[in-house]
LUMMARDREN-780897 format. One record per atom (N, C-alpha, C): residue in one letter; x, y, z. Coordinates in steps of 0.05 Angstrom, whole numbers, plus 32768, in hexadecimal, padded with zeros to 4 digits. Example, Ala and Ser with C-alpha at 12.3 -4.5 7.8 and 13.67 -1.06 7.14 Angstrom:
2
A81087F8E809C/A80F67FA6809C/A81087FBE809C/S81017FD3808E/S81117FEB808F/S81028001809D/
***
This chain:
226
M80517F597F76/M80567F647F8F/M80647F807F82/R80537F987F93/R80627FB47F88/R80767FBD7FA5/I808C7FBB7F9C/I809D7FCC7FAD/I80A67FE67FAC/L80A77FF77FC4/L80B3800E7FC6/L80D2800C7FD0/M80E680197FC3/M8105801B7FCF/M8105803B7FD3/V810C803E7FE8/V811680567FF2/V813780567FF7/E814680617FEA/E815B80587FEF/E816E80717FD9/D818080817FEA/D818A80947FD9/D81AA808E7FCB/D81B480767FC9/D81CF806E7FC2/D81BD805D7FA5/Q81B680727F8C/Q81A480697F79/Q81B880517F69/A81D8804F7F6C/A81E580367F61/A81E280197F78/L81D2801D7F8C/L81C880037F98/L81A97FFC7F89/C819F80157F8F/C8181800E7F7D/C818980007F6C/A8198800E7F54/A819980017F39/A81A97FDF7F3E/A81B17FDB7F56/A81BD7FBF7F57/A81A17FAA7F5C/V81927FB67F6F/V817E7FAA7F7D/V816A7FA97F66/D815C7FB87F58/D814E7FB87F44/D81517FA27F34/I81687F9D7F2C/I81717F887F1B/I81607F717F24/H81647F627F39/H81627F4F7F50/H81487F507F58/L81327F5F7F56/L81217F637F62/L81037F667F49/R81147F6C7F32/R81017F697F17/R81027F4D7F10/Q81167F417F12/Q811E7F287F04/Q810B7F147F14/Q81047F207F32/Q80F57F0C7F3D/Q80D57F157F3D/G80D07F267F23/G80B57F327F1E/G80AB7F427F32/Y80B77F4E7F3B/Y80AC7F677F55/Y80AF7F837F42/T80957F917F42/T80957FAF7F39/T80A57FBC7F4F/V80B17FCB7F49/V80BF7FE07F56/V80BA80037F56/D80BE800C7F66/D80BE802F7F63/D80D8803C7F7A/Y80E3804C7F72/Y80FD804E7F84/Y80F680737F87/A80FB80777FA0/A80FF80967FAB/A811C80977FAF/H812680B27FAB/H813F80B47FBB/H814580C87FD5/T812E80D57FDB/T812E80DE7FF4/T811880D4800B/G811880DA8024/G810480CF802B/G80EA80E8802D/E80EB80FE8024/E80D28108801D/E80C180F98007/D80CF80F97FF9/D80CD80E77FE2/D80BF80CD7FE4/G80D280BC7FF3/G80C580A27FFC/G80B480A6800B/L80A880BA801F/L808B80BD8029/L807480BF801A/H807D80D48005/H806D80DC7FF8/H805B80C37FE2/F807080B37FD6/F806480A07FC2/F8057808A7FD9/A806480887FF0/A805980708009/A8038807C8011/L80388093800B/L801A809E800F/L8008809B7FFB/Q801780A17FE8/Q7FFF809F7FCD/Q7FFA808C7FBB/N801080707FC4/N800A805B7FBC/N800880457FC9/A7FFA80327FB9/A7FFA80147FCD/A800E7FFE7FC0/Y801C80017FDC/Y802F7FEE7FD8/Y80317FD77FEE/D80437FC07FE1/D80407FA17FF0/D80557FA78000/L80707FB47FFE/L80837FAF8006/L80987FCE8008/I80A37FDB801E/I80B77FEB801C/I80D37FE78024/L80E07FED8012/L80FD7FE7801B/L810A80078024/M810E800F803C/M811680248043/M812F802F8052/D8144802E8044/D815A803E804D/D8157804E8068/R816B804A8078/R816C805E8099/R8172807F808F/M81878081808B/M8196809C807F/M818C80A48067/L817A80B8806D/L817280C1804A/L817380E2804F/P817580F0803A/P8172810E8037/P815781128039/E815B812B8041/E813A81388049/E812A812B8063/L812681118068/L8113810B807D/L812580E5807F/D812980E5809C/D813880D180A6/D812680B3809A/G812C809C8098/G811F80958092/G8104808280A7/L8117808680C0/L8106807D80DB/L80EE808B80DD/E80F080AC80DA/E80DE80BC80DA/E80C480B380C8/A80CD80AF80AF/A80BC80A78098/A80AE808B809A/V80BB808080AE/V80AC806280B6/V809A806C80C8/R809A807B80D5/R8090808680F8/R8076809080EB/T807B80A080D6/T806780B280CB/T805180A180BF/L805D808C80AE/L8048807780A0/L803C806C80B9/R8042806480CB/R8038804F80DF/R8027806580EC/S802B807E80F6/S8016808B8101/S7FFC809380EF/R8001809080DA/R7FE7809480C5/R7FDE807480BE/G7FE4805E80C8/G7FCD804A80C4/G7FDB803C80AC/F7FF6803D80A6/F7FFB802C808E/F80088014809F/S80037FFA8090/S800C7FE5809D/S801E7FD9808B/T80227FE28075/T803E7FDC8059/T80537FCE806B/P80567FB58065/P80797FB38074/P80877FBD806B/V80997FC5807D/V80B27FD98079/V80D07FC7807C/L80E07FC18068/L80F87FB48071/L810E7FCD806C/M81217FD18088/M812C7FED8089/M814D7FE88080/L81597FEA806B/L816E7FEF8061/L81837FFE806E/T819E7FF9807E/T81AC800D8087/T81C27FFC8087/A81DA8012808E/A81FB800A8094/A81F7800980B7/L81E6801180C2/L81E6801380EB/L81DA7FF580ED/D81E97FE680F4/D81E97FD280F8/D81E77FC88118/G81EA7FDE812A/G81E87FD88143/G81CB7FCF814D/V81D37FC18166/V81B97FBB8174/V81A77FCD817A/P81AF7FEA8189/P81A07FFD8188/P818F8005816D/D81A780058155/D819B8011813D/D81827FFB8135/R81827FE6813E/R81727FD08131/R81577FD68141/V815C7FDA815C/V81467FDF8169/V813A7FF6816A/D81418013815C/D8137802B8154/D81218020813B/G813380118126/G812580108118/G81078003811A/L810C7FEB8128/L80F67FDD812C/L80DF7FE6813C/D80EA7FFB814D/D80D980098160/D80C780218154/A80DC802B8139/A80C880428127/A80B080358119/G80B680178111/G809D80048104/G80A47FF980F0/A80C27FF580F1/A80CD7FE680D9/A80C57FC980DD/D80C47FB580CA/D80B77F9680CF/D80D87F8680CE/D80EA7F9580C5/D81037F8180C5/D81137F9780B6/Y81347F9080BF/Y81497F9B80BD/Y815A7F9380AF/L816E7F9A8099/L81847F8D808D/L81977F9D808E/A81AB7F998097/A81BF7FA78092/A81CF7FA8807A/K81DD7FBC806D/K81ED7FBD805F/K820D7FB9805E/P82187FAE804E/P820D7FA98034/P82087F898039/F81EE7F838023/F81E57F6C8024/F81E57F5E800F/A81E47F438015/A81E57F377FF7/A81C67F367FE9/A81BE7F367FCC/A81AD7F347FC7/A81957F167FCD/E819E7F067FD9/E81947EEB7FD7/E81867EF97FF6/E81917EFD8007/E81867F08801F/E81707F1F801D/L81757F32800B/L81607F46800D/L81487F348002/L81497F237FEF/L81327F1B7FE3/L811F7F057FEF/A813B7EF88004/A81247EE8801B/A811A7EF2802E/R81267F038033/R81147F1A8044/R80FC7F23803E/I81007F2C8025/I80E67F338014/I80CE7F1F8017/R80D77F07800D/R80C37EEC800F/R80BD7EE58024/A80CB7EEF8043/A80C07EEB8056/A80AD7EFF8064/L80B77F168052/L809D7F308062/L80887F288056/S808D7F24803B/S80687F23802A/S80577F0D8032/R80607EF38043/R80527EDF804D/R80507EE98066/R80557EFB8072/R80497F06808D/R80277F108089/P801A7F078099/P7FFC7F118092/P7FF87F32809E/R7FF37F438095/R7FEF7F60809A/R7FDB7F5E80B2/Q7FDE7F6D80C4/Q7FC67F7980D4/Q7FAB7F6F80D1/W7FA67F8480BA/W7F8D7F8680B4/W7F817F7080A3/E7F8F7F6080A1/E7F8E7F478091/E7F7C7F2B80A1/S7F7F7F3980BF/S7F787F2280D1/S7F537F2380D8/T7F477F3880C8/T7F2D7F3880C8/T7F1C7F4580B0/S7F017F3780B1/S7EF97F3A809E/S7EE67F4F8098/R7EEC7F6380A9/R7ED87F7C80A6/R7EED7F9580A6/L7EE77FAA8091/L7EF77FB78093/L7EE47FD8808E/S7EF27FE6809A/S7EE3800280A3/S7EEE801880A0/A7EE58033809C/A7EED80498090/A7EDB80608096/G7EDE807280A6/G7ECC808280AF/G7EAC807080B1/D7E96807F80A5/D7E80807480B2/D7E798055809F/L7E8D8051808D/L7E7F80358085/L7E9680188086/E7E8180058087/E7E8D7FEE808C/E7E877FD68077/L7E9C7FC58071/L7E9D7FB3805C/L7EA57F9B806C/D7E917F7F806A/D7EA07F6A8072/D7EA47F5B805C/T7EB97F578056/T7EC67F49803E/T7EC17F308039/E7EB77F238052/E7EA57F038047/E7E907EF9803F/L7E857F148044/L7E637F14803B/L7E5C7F2D8025/A7E727F36801E/A7E727F4E800B/A7E577F5F8012/A7E5A7F678028/A7E427F7B8037/A7E4E7F94803D/L7E3F7F9E8031/L7E4B7FBD803B/L7E357FD3804F/R7E427FE4805D/R7E2B7FE78072/R7E308006807F/G7E238023807B/G7E2580338088/G7E0C80448097/P7E0A80578098/P7DF5806480A8/P7DD8805E80A1/A7DD5805A8083/A7DBF805C8082/A7DAF803C8073/G7DBF8028807D/G7DC380088077/G7DD77FFC8071/A7DD17FE88061/A7DE17FD6805A/A7DDC7FCC803A/C7DE77FC6802A/C7DE77FB9800F/C7E027FA68005/S7DFA7F947FF4/S7E087F7B7FED/S7E187F8C7FCF/L7E337F837FD1/L7E457F827FB5/L7E477F6B7FAE/S7E4E7F707F8E/S7E557F627F7E/S7E777F597F88/R7E7E7F437F79/R7E997F397F7D/R7EAD7F537F7D/R7EA97F597F5C/R7EBD7F6B7F55/R7EBA7F8A7F67/E7E997F8C7F65/E7E967FA97F7A/E7EAE7F9A7F98/K7EAD7F917FA4/K7EB37F887FBF/K7ECF7F867FBC/Q7EE17F777FA8/Q7EFB7F7A7FA4/Q7F0C7F977F9F/L7EF47FA47F93/L7F007FC27F8E/L7F087FD07FAA/L7EEF7FD37FBD/L7EE87FE27FD2/L7EF87FD87FEC/E7F037FBC7FE9/E7F147FB57FFE/E7F2C7FC27FF8/L7F397FC37FDA/L7F4C7FCB7FDA/L7F537FEE7FE4/F7F367FFF7FD9/F7F3D80147FDE/F7F3980158003/L7F298005800D/L7F2A8008802F/L7F448004803C/R7F527FEE8031/R7F6C7FE48033/R7F7F80038032/N7F7A80148022/N7F9280238018/N7F7C8043801C/A7F6E80458032/A7F5B805D8032/A7F7480778031/G7F6F80868028/G7F7C80A18026/G7F9280A6800D/Q7F9680888006/Q7FAF80907FED/Q7F9E808A7FD7/T7FB0809D7FBF/T7FAA809E7FA6/T7FAD80827F96/L7F9D80717F96/L7FA480567F81/L7FA2805B7F61/T7FB880577F55/T7FAF80577F38/T7F9E80467F28/R7F99804E7F12/R7F8580357F06/R7F9480257EFC/E7FB080277EF3/E7FC1800C7EEB/E7FBD7FFC7F0E/L7FC180087F1C/L7FC37FEF7F3A/L7FA97FE97F3E/L7F937FF97F37/L7F797FEA7F40/L7F727FD57F2A/L7F787FD77F15/L7F707FC67EFF/L7F867FAA7EFD/S7F9C7FB47F0A/S7FA87F997F12/S7F9F7F8C7F24/R7F9E7F977F3F/R7F8E7F8E7F50/R7F777F807F52/V7F617F8B7F43/V7F4C7F7C7F42/V7F457F677F2B/W7F4D7F747F14/W7F4C7F637EFD/W7F627F4D7EF8/G7F787F567EFD/G7F8F7F417EFA/G7FA27F557EE5/P7FBE7F4B7EED/P7FCC7F5C7EDB/P7FD07F547EC2/D7FC57F417EB4/D7FC17F3E7E9B/D7FA77F397E8D/A7F907F407E9D/A7F767F447E95/A7F737F557E82/P7F5E7F497E69/P7F587F577E56/P7F427F6D7E63/V7F477F877E6E/V7F317F917E74/V7F3B7FB17E6C/E7F257FC17E65/E7F267FDD7E5F/E7F207FEC7E73/D7F2D80027E6F/D7F2D801A7E84/D7F1380227E91/G7F00801B7E7D/G7EE280277E80/G7EDA80197E94/N7EDF7FFA7E95/N7ED87FE57EAA/N7ED67FF27EC2/L7EEE7FF47ECF/L7EF980087EE5/L7EE2801E7EE8/D7EE580367ED7/D7ED0804C7EE0/D7EB380427EE5/N7EA9802B7ED2/N7E8B801E7EE1/N7E8E801A7EFA/Y7EA380097F02/Y7E9D80047F1D/Y7EA480157F32/I7EB580287F2B/I7EB480417F3E/I7E9A80517F3E/H7E90804F7F24/H7E7280597F29/H7E5E804B7F35/F7E6080327F3E/F7E5280197F47/F7E5380217F69/L7E6E80217F68/L7E7780287F86/L7E6B803E7F95/R7E6680567F85/R7E67806A7F8E/R7E40806C7F8E/R7E37805F7F83/R7E1680597F89/R7E1480497FA1/R7E2680387FA9/R7E21802D7FB8/R7E2780377FDA/L7E3A804E7FD1/L7E3D80587FE8/L7E2B806F7FF3/R7E1B80777FDB/R7E0480887FE5/R7DE880777FED/T7DEA80637FE5/T7DD2804F7FEB/T7DD2804B800A/V7DF180438016/V7DF3803E8031/V7DF9805D8045/G7DF5806D8035/G7DF3808D8044/G7E0E8092804B/S7E2980848040/S7E3D80888045/S7E4F80A28044/A7E5880B48053/A7E6D80CC804D/A7E8480CB8041/V7E8F80B18041/V7EA780A98033/V7E9C80A78014/R7EBC80B5800A/R7EB280B37FE9/R7ECA80AD7FDB/L7ECE80A07FC4/L7EDC809B7FAF/L7EE780B37F9B/A7EFC80BF7FA3/A7F0580DA7F97/A7F1180D67F7B/T7F0B80E17F61/T7F1C80E47F4A/T7F3180EE7F4E/V7F4780E37F4A/V7F6280F17F45/V7F6F80F87F29/R7F66810E7F25/R7F6B81167F07/R7F8181027EF2/S7F7F80EE7EE2/S7F9980E87ED5/S7FA380D37EE1/V7F9B80D17EFC/V7FAC80BB7F0D/V7F9A80A87F17/G7F8880A87F24/G7F7580927F2C/G7F5D809A7F3E/Y7F5E80907F55/Y7F4B80907F64/Y7F54808C7F87/R7F42809D7F94/R7F4B809F7FBB/R7F37809D7FC5/L7F2E808F7FDB/L7F22808A7FEC/L7F25809A7FFF/E7F0F80B57FFE/E7F0E80C38013/E7F0080C7802E/V7F0780C68043/V7EF480C28060/V7EEF80E38067/G7ED880E58069/G7ECA81018072/G7EAF810A805B/P7EA8811F8064/P7E8F81278055/P7E98812E803E/C7E81812A802F/C7E7E81328011/C7E8681538006/
***
């Protein structure tokens, strides 16, 4: 599970980091609202821990921006503001849960586990779409303006990850870990081969959606004309 923690108190980040990594979580940190929003938009996270009072960009506004762009990643709001109106503001902005500071590490971990058990909205359907493209995840069938084609299991898994994170740059490490498994003995070239296969599938169904190479980082699914 990959977590982004957006918190300007670096001592708190260091303390939380110990507990999160002991539980096997992979954690990235940002210390301003602008950096946190940038990280969230550029990477695929399973959960975001968002402080409310941040420099550069308020946590509420960062969450509103993510939700307005269609990001469904669960957000746990962390803040010293614990009045009822404050909790209402956080939840109305798009946060999924609200934890007041100071908090016990055990409660933080329990809330993370609870959020990770909640099904995301997009997981309630077997059909994913972006632009002129639609993927039936149960049938592994891809459809576009020029027709349809079937995908191999690995092609389906890879394209599904891109569709669930459309517009986000996904690193090579993340793609290999999510599709092949974190400990799988797979070479980087395998990923490049499957990206080539998917690009060919996109051309087959006549889609304008494309898989863009982000040099030295990974790939991004872009919706729009080539």
